[in-house]
N, C-alpha and C positions, 0 to 999 in steps of 0.2 A: 481572758493571752494561753489561755489552751489549745480555743478554736486560733484563732492567729500565729499561732503553731502548726498546728494541725493546714494551712490552707500553703503558709510557706513549704508544705513539705512538697502538697501537691501541687503546686507551682511549678516546685522544683526540678520537681520526678518530670512531669510532661514537660519543662523544654529539655531538659536534662535528654529528652525519650525525638526529638524531636532534633537536637544536634544529631545524635546517632543517626538514626534512619529514614532524617527526610535526605529526599534525592534532589529535594531543588536548596537554595542555597536563602536565596532573593524569599521563597517563601518561611525557611523557618526565620526568620526574623520579624515575617505579617505574624504568622504563625503566633505572639507575641501576644498580642492586641487580642487573641482568639482564647490564649492562656489567660486572659487575665477572664472574662467574660464563663466558661465554666467553673473556676477557683467559684468567680464571685454566684456562680450560680449557684454548685454544690456547697459554698454558704444556707445555700436561702432553703434550698432542700434537705437540709442539715435540720433547720430551724422550724420547718412546714413536718415536719419526722416526729421531731419532741411535741411538738403543737398537742399534733393526727394525735399524736396517744392517749397526753395526756383526757384533749375532748372521749377520745371512745372510752378511757376510766368512768370520767366524769357521768358518761352515760350509758353504758352499761348499769351502772351501781342505779339509776334513776328508771333506766328501765332492760330488768334486766331476759338475758332471754338468753336459753336453754346452749348449751355448749355444738349438739349438732344444727344449729342454727351458725356460726362463727365459722366449725369446724367445713359447710358445708362454700358458704360466703369466699371463702379466703378463699377455698379448694380452684371456684372460677376465679379468681380472681389472680389469680397463681397461672392456673389457665389463659383465658386475658391475654399479662403479658407472656407465659412460652415463646407461645401464636403471635405475636409485633415483634419480639425474636425472628424468629423461624422466618417472617418474614423481610427482616429485614437481613437478615444472611443472605436470602437470592436472590434478594433485588439486591444486592452486592453484585453475583458477579457480572449486573447490566447495565451497571450503574454505568454513567457519562461518565456522571461528576465524579475525578479520581484526584484525592486525597493528595497531594506529592510524600505521601510520610507510613515506611511498610509500619505495614500489620494498624494504620485506622480509625478500621474497620473492626478493629477490637473495642478499643478507645469508643469508641460514638456507639456500640449497644452495652459496653461497661455505663456510658451515661446513663440511658435508655434506662436499663435495670436501676442505678439509684434513681432515679426520678422517680420509675413505677414502685419503690420500697418508701421510699415518700410522701405519693400518692396512695398507698393504702390502706392508712386507716381512715384521710376524708371518702372514699370511694365508698368501705362499710362501714363508716358512719351514713351518708348517702339512702344507703343501702335498709339503713334503721331509722332512719327518718322514714323511709316507702310505705316498712310496714307503723311508723307507726301513726302514721295515719290509720291504717287500718285500721289501726283504735280506740283513735278518734273519733270512727267518725260513725262509732257503739257506742263514744260517749258523750254522745249529740244527740243520738236517737233516745239518752236515758233522760231526754234535758225535756222536764213539764210544759208545753206550756200553759199559759195564763189565763183561768175565761174570760172569753167577751165580757169586758164589762164600761162601764160608761166613764172612771177613769185609769188608768197601770199607778198603782205606787208598788214599793218598796218587796211592801210584804209577801204577795199574789205571786211575787218571782221566787222559781224553785232554784235559790238561793247558791247551795252549795255543791249543786250539781253546775250548774252556770258555772262557778268560781274554778272547781275541777276544770271544765275544761276551757275554760280563757286560761290556761294555769297550762295546762301541758301546753296548750296552743302554741302560747308561743313562743314553749321552748322546745319546739315541733321544727318553730319561723326560727329561731336560733342557731341549731345546729344546719340549717339550711344557709345561712345567710353566712355560717363560717366559714358554711362545706366551698360554697361559692365562692370565695373571696383567696379560698388556699386554694386552690384548684387554680384559676383565674392567674392564681399567681406563679403558678409553678409552669404553668401550661405555659406563662411570656418568658419568663426566662428561656427555658427553650428553643419559642422563637427568637429570641433576640441572641443567640448559638446559633442557628442555623444562619441570620444574618450575618455574628459574630462571622463564619465559618467563611463564606459570601467575602464581603468583603477585601478577607485579607487573600483570598485565593484572584481573585480579581486584580489590586495593586501587583500583588507579586507579581501577574502578568503568566502564573500558573494555566487560570485557567483561559477565552474567549468573553467576553460581561459574555454576549448569545449563544455559553452555553452555560452556564448558570444565572440566568435572568435576577432582578428584581422580581421579575413575576413570579418565576417560581418560593419568598416567599413569604409574598406576599397569597401565593393558595398555600403555604403553609400555614399561615397566619390563621389562615378563614377555613379551613379545616377544622385547626381545633376551635376554634370558637367556630363551629355548627356542633363539633361533637358536645360540645360546654353546655352547648345553646337545649341541643337531646336533651343533656342528663341533668336538665338545671328546670330549665322550665315546664318539663311538665309539671315538677314536684311543686313548682311554684300555684300554678294552676293547683291542683291539690289540695295544697290543705288554704288556697284565696275561697275555693271551692266548700268546704264545711266550715272556713272561717266564716261562710256569709250562711253558710246552713245551720255555725249556731247564734247565730244573729235572731234569723226568721225565732227557733227551738225560743229562745231565751222569752224573744217582747209579747208574740204570741203576732194574734193579724187582727189589725182595732177595732170597734166595734159599729158597724156598717158599714165598715173596711172606708170608716175617717179618724186618720188618728190624730191625736190630739198637743195638743204641745211635748204634751211628761212623756207622748211615747215616742212623738220624733224627737226629743231631745237624750231621753233614754238611747234610742237607736245610735243616735252618732256620738254619742260618749262611749260606747260599748265597740262599733265601730275603729271610732278613736283611743282604745288601749287596742283594739287589735292591728290597729294603722291600715287599715282596709279605702283606708279614707286616700291612697293616692293609687299609682297609678296600678299595673296590673303586672308593675316587677317588685313594688311595692317604694322603694330605696333609690338611688341615683345610683349607692354603693355600687346594690343586685345592679346595675346596668349594665355598666359598668365593666363588674367582669366578665361579664358574657366578653362586648367586645374588648374586656383586656387584651384578647391574641390576636385578630386580628391591627388595633390599634400601633401594636406591640411591631407586626409584619410589614407595618406604612413607615414608623420610624428609623423598623430594619434595612429598611429596602434601600430606605429616600437620606440614605446620607451619603454623601457627598466621597470620592473616591480618591485618595492623596495621590 
């Protein structure tokens, strides 16, 4: 109930601001659609931020890091956000796409700041996952492979070390998957906001179609898809590399290089446990997450003009 009241207040404030400071009455009417998308985005960002904080607290207890680590990484992220806001401010000076509402760049920068705040816990968790991969490498190195024997049996495996490494690997993957889905949803809403703004500008004839073409929204989505891929894909590849090393260390080399059925079954079960028996992104959900900003851009750009 409280969220609905807050959404109504934000929507009312934006609409009142547009009615008061819009320099184009027709655009002010079309602007209502953008406000609806903005309020929906703010609701999603709020939910993601809350979920992100709980995720950080969960894994801080599981993987404790010193105050210096958190302070340094939070400072690095704050510096990155400040740089983005500074670039947006400089870019507004020569912007060809002018929204006919006085002070609209301030609204844009505020939304960027809110989105960056919502993303903060997830970005910090991604960095925490990178840190855990280094620790996981050391755990895998501690696994003692079984001696070369005629037949592989469970009692010849380094059970405790394997169990610890598998549990840690799955926990790191859970972080990767959560962060990928959350960041993908966040940037997808940002892309959809861009598409909604273009629709309002074109439909109100405040801008010509060639000034704000559909390709601009597509480029925006492609950019975010590339950024998300650069953040996630190397992490996924590194995780899979450690997971495959764990499988090899756990089972060792078969005698004479020829595996028996027990060895093959053991490897298949362990790979299935780690879910290494799928493609490089491990699950369709992850692949869709990386591509979602571009897919959102395509949908937003292809919305027919009214």
